[in-house]
C-alpha positions in Angstrom: -13.6 23.7 17.4 -15.7 20.9 16.1 -18.8 22.9 16.6 -17.5 25.6 14.3 -16.8 23.0 11.6 -20.4 21.8 11.8 -21.7 25.4 11.4 -19.9 26.0 8.2 -22.0 26.2 5.1 -22.1 23.0 3.0 -21.3 23.2 -0.7 -24.2 22.8 -3.1 -25.1 19.2 -4.0 -24.8 20.1 -7.7 -21.2 21.2 -7.1 -20.4 17.9 -5.3 -21.5 15.9 -8.3 -19.8 18.1 -10.9 -16.6 16.1 -11.0 -18.5 12.8 -11.5 -20.4 14.3 -14.4 -17.2 15.6 -15.9 -15.6 12.1 -15.7 -18.7 10.6 -17.3 -18.6 13.0 -20.2 -14.9 12.3 -20.7 -15.6 8.6 -20.8 -18.4 9.1 -23.3 -16.3 11.2 -25.7 -13.1 9.2 -25.4 -14.4 5.6 -25.2 -18.0 5.1 -26.2 -18.4 7.6 -29.0 -15.4 6.2 -31.1 -16.7 2.7 -30.5 -20.1 3.6 -31.9 -18.5 5.2 -35.0 -16.4 2.1 -35.5 -19.4 -0.2 -35.2 -21.3 1.9 -37.6 -18.5 1.7 -40.2 -18.3 -2.1 -39.7 -22.0 -2.5 -40.3 -21.8 -0.3 -43.4 -18.9 -2.3 -44.8 -20.7 -5.6 -44.2 -23.9 -4.3 -45.8 -22.0 -3.4 -49.0 -20.4 -6.9 -49.5 -20.9 -8.4 -52.9 -19.7 -11.4 -54.9 -16.1 -11.1 -55.9 -14.9 -9.1 -52.8 -11.8 -10.4 -51.0 -12.4 -10.4 -47.2 -10.7 -11.5 -44.0 -12.9 -13.0 -41.2 -12.5 -12.7 -37.5 -10.8 -16.0 -37.4 -8.2 -14.8 -39.9 -9.5 -16.8 -42.9 -9.0 -15.0 -46.2 -11.3 -15.7 -49.1 -13.4 -14.4 -52.0 -17.1 -13.8 -51.5 -19.1 -16.2 -53.7 -22.6 -15.4 -52.5 -24.3 -13.1 -50.1 -27.5 -13.7 -48.2 -29.4 -11.6 -45.7 -27.3 -12.8 -42.7 -24.7 -15.2 -44.2 -21.9 -15.2 -46.8 -20.2 -18.0 -48.7 -16.4 -17.6 -49.2 -14.2 -19.5 -51.6 -10.9 -20.3 -49.8 -7.7 -21.2 -51.7 -5.8 -23.5 -52.6 -8.6 -26.1 -53.1 -11.4 -23.6 -53.8 -13.3 -24.9 -50.7 -16.5 -23.0 -50.0 -17.2 -22.0 -46.4 -20.3 -20.3 -45.0 -19.9 -17.5 -42.4 -22.2 -15.1 -40.7 -21.9 -11.6 -42.3 -20.8 -10.2 -38.9 -17.7 -12.5 -39.1 -16.1 -10.3 -41.8 -13.6 -7.8 -40.3 -11.9 -6.4 -43.4 -12.6 -6.1 -47.1 -9.1 -6.3 -48.6 -10.0 -5.3 -52.1 -13.4 -4.9 -53.8 -14.0 -6.2 -57.3 -12.6 -4.0 -59.9 -10.2 -2.1 -57.6 -6.4 -2.7 -57.4 
């Protein structure tokens, strides 16, 4: 009985790895691809920041952009018009751009 099991033909190694490849493709298209798109949109939004834009930072601070450098921005925060310097990557949302309502 055991001998007959040993004599059976083994499936192709490619067919044995097919489910793992399928799971990998599903992970790529359901997890990694959307994250890449979201990261690209975030980088595009941050690159288009200009003075006068209202933004929200990762820490939840809301302010108006006063100046923009290559890697930092300065925000004016109400009520005392305090100016704070942040990394450009700290901006999560542009709430309204200058000239739009």
